[in-house]
ChimeraX commands (.cxc) that place a marker at each C-alpha (Angstrom):
marker #1 position 0.00,0.00,0.00 radius 0.5
marker #1 position 1.26,3.46,-0.85 radius 0.5
marker #1 position 2.15,5.30,2.36 radius 0.5
marker #1 position 1.07,8.63,0.85 radius 0.5
marker #1 position -2.36,7.43,-0.36 radius 0.5
marker #1 position -5.44,8.22,1.74 radius 0.5
marker #1 position -6.99,5.21,3.50 radius 0.5
marker #1 position -9.62,3.50,1.35 radius 0.5
marker #1 position -8.47,5.33,-1.77 radius 0.5
marker #1 position -8.08,3.81,-5.22 radius 0.5
marker #1 position -4.62,3.06,-6.54 radius 0.5
marker #1 position -3.91,2.36,-10.19 radius 0.5
marker #1 position -0.66,0.94,-11.50 radius 0.5
marker #1 position 0.32,1.42,-15.13 radius 0.5
marker #1 position 3.04,-0.66,-16.77 radius 0.5
marker #1 position 4.29,-0.74,-20.33 radius 0.5
marker #1 position 6.31,-3.58,-21.83 radius 0.5
marker #1 position 8.09,-2.89,-25.09 radius 0.5
marker #1 position 10.08,-6.09,-25.29 radius 0.5
marker #1 position 10.00,-7.86,-28.64 radius 0.5
marker #1 position 12.79,-9.87,-30.19 radius 0.5
marker #1 position 11.70,-12.38,-32.82 radius 0.5
marker #1 position 14.59,-14.09,-34.58 radius 0.5
marker #1 position 12.76,-16.60,-36.79 radius 0.5
marker #1 position 12.41,-16.87,-39.76 radius 0.5
marker #1 position 14.50,-13.72,-40.35 radius 0.5
marker #1 position 17.41,-13.37,-37.88 radius 0.5
marker #1 position 17.79,-9.68,-38.83 radius 0.5
marker #1 position 14.20,-8.70,-38.05 radius 0.5
marker #1 position 13.51,-5.90,-35.54 radius 0.5
marker #1 position 17.07,-4.63,-35.70 radius 0.5
marker #1 position 17.78,-0.92,-35.57 radius 0.5
marker #1 position 16.03,2.04,-34.04 radius 0.5
marker #1 position 12.39,1.87,-32.95 radius 0.5
marker #1 position 10.24,4.77,-31.79 radius 0.5
marker #1 position 7.24,4.47,-29.51 radius 0.5
marker #1 position 4.66,7.10,-28.62 radius 0.5
marker #1 position 2.44,6.87,-25.58 radius 0.5
marker #1 position -0.43,8.97,-24.35 radius 0.5
marker #1 position -1.70,8.96,-20.78 radius 0.5
marker #1 position -5.18,10.33,-20.19 radius 0.5
marker #1 position -6.07,10.30,-16.48 radius 0.5
marker #1 position -9.71,9.51,-15.82 radius 0.5
marker #1 position -10.30,8.40,-19.41 radius 0.5
marker #1 position -13.27,6.25,-20.30 radius 0.5
marker #1 position -12.94,3.68,-23.09 radius 0.5
marker #1 position -14.25,6.16,-25.67 radius 0.5
marker #1 position -11.66,8.73,-24.52 radius 0.5
marker #1 position -8.83,6.20,-24.76 radius 0.5
marker #1 position -9.88,5.12,-28.27 radius 0.5
marker #1 position -10.16,8.74,-29.44 radius 0.5
marker #1 position -6.72,9.58,-27.99 radius 0.5
marker #1 position -5.20,6.50,-29.61 radius 0.5
marker #1 position -6.45,7.58,-33.02 radius 0.5
marker #1 position -5.34,11.17,-32.39 radius 0.5
marker #1 position -1.80,10.06,-31.50 radius 0.5
marker #1 position -1.42,7.42,-34.23 radius 0.5
marker #1 position -3.30,9.13,-37.06 radius 0.5
marker #1 position -2.77,12.88,-36.72 radius 0.5
marker #1 position -4.77,15.27,-38.87 radius 0.5
marker #1 position -3.08,16.02,-42.18 radius 0.5
marker #1 position -3.26,19.39,-43.89 radius 0.5
marker #1 position -3.18,19.45,-47.68 radius 0.5
marker #1 position -2.27,22.65,-49.51 radius 0.5
marker #1 position -4.93,24.16,-51.72 radius 0.5
marker #1 position -7.70,26.73,-51.68 radius 0.5
marker #1 position -10.72,24.61,-52.62 radius 0.5
marker #1 position -13.12,23.58,-49.86 radius 0.5
marker #1 position -13.71,19.82,-49.73 radius 0.5
marker #1 position -16.81,18.39,-48.10 radius 0.5
marker #1 position -16.22,15.51,-45.66 radius 0.5
marker #1 position -17.04,12.02,-46.90 radius 0.5
marker #1 position -18.54,11.05,-43.54 radius 0.5
marker #1 position -19.80,13.07,-40.59 radius 0.5
marker #1 position -20.78,11.77,-37.14 radius 0.5
marker #1 position -22.06,13.58,-34.08 radius 0.5
marker #1 position -21.35,10.87,-31.48 radius 0.5
marker #1 position -17.89,10.79,-29.90 radius 0.5
marker #1 position -18.25,7.03,-29.34 radius 0.5
marker #1 position -18.30,6.41,-33.12 radius 0.5
marker #1 position -14.96,5.88,-34.85 radius 0.5
marker #1 position -14.82,5.93,-38.65 radius 0.5
marker #1 position -11.73,4.33,-40.10 radius 0.5
marker #1 position -10.50,3.28,-43.49 radius 0.5
marker #1 position -9.90,-0.41,-44.17 radius 0.5
marker link #1:1,2 radius 0.2
marker link #1:2,3 radius 0.2
marker link #1:3,4 radius 0.2
marker link #1:4,5 radius 0.2
marker link #1:5,6 radius 0.2
marker link #1:6,7 radius 0.2
marker link #1:7,8 radius 0.2
marker link #1:8,9 radius 0.2
marker link #1:9,10 radius 0.2
marker link #1:10,11 radius 0.2
marker link #1:11,12 radius 0.2
marker link #1:12,13 radius 0.2
marker link #1:13,14 radius 0.2
marker link #1:14,15 radius 0.2
marker link #1:15,16 radius 0.2
marker link #1:16,17 radius 0.2
marker link #1:17,18 radius 0.2
marker link #1:18,19 radius 0.2
marker link #1:19,20 radius 0.2
marker link #1:20,21 radius 0.2
marker link #1:21,22 radius 0.2
marker link #1:22,23 radius 0.2
marker link #1:23,24 radius 0.2
marker link #1:24,25 radius 0.2
marker link #1:25,26 radius 0.2
marker link #1:26,27 radius 0.2
marker link #1:27,28 radius 0.2
marker link #1:28,29 radius 0.2
marker link #1:29,30 radius 0.2
marker link #1:30,31 radius 0.2
marker link #1:31,32 radius 0.2
marker link #1:32,33 radius 0.2
marker link #1:33,34 radius 0.2
marker link #1:34,35 radius 0.2
marker link #1:35,36 radius 0.2
marker link #1:36,37 radius 0.2
marker link #1:37,38 radius 0.2
marker link #1:38,39 radius 0.2
marker link #1:39,40 radius 0.2
marker link #1:40,41 radius 0.2
marker link #1:41,42 radius 0.2
marker link #1:42,43 radius 0.2
marker link #1:43,44 radius 0.2
marker link #1:44,45 radius 0.2
marker link #1:45,46 radius 0.2
marker link #1:46,47 radius 0.2
marker link #1:47,48 radius 0.2
marker link #1:48,49 radius 0.2
marker link #1:49,50 radius 0.2
marker link #1:50,51 radius 0.2
marker link #1:51,52 radius 0.2
marker link #1:52,53 radius 0.2
marker link #1:53,54 radius 0.2
marker link #1:54,55 radius 0.2
marker link #1:55,56 radius 0.2
marker link #1:56,57 radius 0.2
marker link #1:57,58 radius 0.2
marker link #1:58,59 radius 0.2
marker link #1:59,60 radius 0.2
marker link #1:60,61 radius 0.2
marker link #1:61,62 radius 0.2
marker link #1:62,63 radius 0.2
marker link #1:63,64 radius 0.2
marker link #1:64,65 radius 0.2
marker link #1:65,66 radius 0.2
marker link #1:66,67 radius 0.2
marker link #1:67,68 radius 0.2
marker link #1:68,69 radius 0.2
marker link #1:69,70 radius 0.2
marker link #1:70,71 radius 0.2
marker link #1:71,72 radius 0.2
marker link #1:72,73 radius 0.2
marker link #1:73,74 radius 0.2
marker link #1:74,75 radius 0.2
marker link #1:75,76 radius 0.2
marker link #1:76,77 radius 0.2
marker link #1:77,78 radius 0.2
marker link #1:78,79 radius 0.2
marker link #1:79,80 radius 0.2
marker link #1:80,81 radius 0.2
marker link #1:81,82 radius 0.2
marker link #1:82,83 radius 0.2
marker link #1:83,84 radius 0.2
marker link #1:84,85 radius 0.2
view
């Protein structure tokens, strides 16, 4: 128990494991530099975590031009995720 936590409080532990080292069938796989990005959203619900995951992994892209383009899909519910297959 954490000595600084109030009695009866909730404690959450977060761990991340980034270990991966396959060597078969290609012994040179996963060699070199790897980059990982993480986002921590305290108090997030599932919908918040999913939205943050998409925001981090698929950032908005700006395309140069002056013509307005209508969206292909529009949703008004934050629990709905539209993704390309």
